[in-house]
C-alpha positions as CSV (number, residue, x, y, z in Angstrom):
1,X,-34.2,8.6,5.1
2,X,-32.1,5.6,6.2
3,X,-30.6,5.1,9.6
4,X,-26.9,5.0,10.4
5,X,-25.7,3.0,13.4
6,X,-23.0,4.8,15.3
7,X,-20.8,3.6,18.2
8,X,-18.6,6.1,20.0
9,X,-16.0,5.9,22.7
10,X,-14.4,9.0,24.2
11,X,-10.8,9.0,25.4
12,X,-9.0,11.9,27.1
13,X,-5.6,11.0,25.5
14,X,-3.9,14.4,26.0
15,X,-7.0,16.3,27.3
16,X,-7.0,16.9,31.1
17,X,-8.7,19.2,33.5
18,X,-7.2,22.7,33.1
19,X,-5.8,22.4,29.6
20,X,-7.2,22.9,26.1
21,X,-5.7,19.8,24.5
22,X,-8.1,17.7,22.3
23,X,-10.2,14.9,23.5
24,X,-10.5,12.1,21.0
25,X,-13.7,10.2,20.1
26,X,-13.4,6.9,18.3
27,X,-16.4,6.3,16.0
28,X,-17.7,3.3,14.1
29,X,-20.3,4.1,11.5
30,X,-22.3,1.4,9.7
31,X,-25.4,1.4,7.6
32,X,-28.7,-0.5,8.2
33,X,-27.2,-3.7,6.9
34,X,-24.0,-3.4,9.0
35,X,-21.7,-2.3,6.2
36,X,-19.1,0.2,7.0
37,X,-19.8,3.8,6.0
38,X,-16.7,5.3,4.4
39,X,-15.8,8.8,3.1
40,X,-17.1,10.8,6.0
41,X,-15.4,14.1,7.0
42,X,-15.8,16.8,9.6
43,X,-18.7,18.3,7.7
44,X,-20.9,15.2,8.3
45,X,-20.0,14.8,12.0
46,X,-21.3,16.9,14.9
47,X,-20.5,16.7,18.6
48,X,-22.4,18.4,21.4
49,X,-21.4,18.5,25.0
50,X,-24.8,17.7,26.7
51,X,-23.5,17.3,30.3
52,X,-20.2,18.9,31.4
53,X,-18.1,18.9,34.5
54,X,-19.0,21.6,37.1
55,X,-18.4,25.0,35.4
56,X,-17.7,23.3,32.1
57,X,-18.2,24.6,28.6
58,X,-19.4,23.5,25.2
59,X,-16.9,22.0,22.7
60,X,-16.1,22.4,19.0
61,X,-15.0,19.7,16.6
62,X,-11.5,20.5,15.4
63,X,-10.9,17.5,13.2
64,X,-12.2,14.2,11.9
65,X,-10.2,11.6,10.0
66,X,-10.8,8.1,8.8
67,X,-9.3,5.2,10.8
68,X,-7.4,2.3,9.4
69,X,-10.5,0.0,9.2
70,X,-13.4,0.9,6.9
71,X,-16.1,2.8,8.7
72,X,-13.9,3.9,11.6
73,X,-13.1,7.5,12.4
74,X,-11.3,9.6,15.0
75,X,-12.9,13.0,15.9
76,X,-11.2,15.5,18.1
77,X,-13.0,18.2,20.2
78,X,-11.7,21.1,22.3
79,X,-13.5,23.5,24.6
80,X,-14.9,26.6,22.9
81,X,-13.3,30.0,22.9
82,X,-10.3,30.0,25.3
83,X,-12.0,27.8,27.9
84,X,-10.3,24.8,29.5
85,X,-11.5,21.3,30.3
86,X,-13.1,21.0,33.7
87,X,-12.8,17.9,36.0
88,X,-15.7,15.5,36.2
89,X,-18.0,13.7,33.8
90,X,-18.8,14.9,30.3
91,X,-21.5,13.4,28.1
92,X,-21.3,14.0,24.4
93,X,-24.0,13.5,21.7
94,X,-22.5,12.5,18.4
95,X,-24.5,12.9,15.2
96,X,-23.6,11.8,11.7
97,X,-25.5,13.0,8.7
98,X,-24.8,12.4,5.0
99,X,-27.4,12.9,2.3
100,X,-30.5,11.0,3.6
101,X,-28.5,8.9,6.1
102,X,-28.6,9.9,9.8
103,X,-27.7,8.5,13.1
104,X,-26.9,9.6,16.7
105,X,-25.3,8.1,19.9
106,X,-23.9,9.2,23.2
107,X,-20.5,8.7,24.8
108,X,-19.0,9.7,28.1
109,X,-15.6,11.1,29.1
110,X,-14.3,11.5,32.6
111,X,-11.5,14.0,33.4
112,X,-9.7,14.1,36.7
């Protein structure tokens, strides 16, 4: 098994407390040598809401697409079922796994 290095940054973009619009996670994925990892899709990316705003809910990944630079990706998450975003801090764990390559990181999102 080889390690992937993942950096993640969460941005509300159109997500806000009280709506179901997607929050976007910008990801950079590199291998052990620092080379960009390309060709990832939603099947290789998992996002888990570890800490949510008061009364908040879990999320599901609704899309992942490659960015313009090699090894960059945009992933979008929404609250599960028919729930809405709650105000406050949200901490997401992001995991990427492809074949024998694996990596994880955390990112934070604040919704007012």
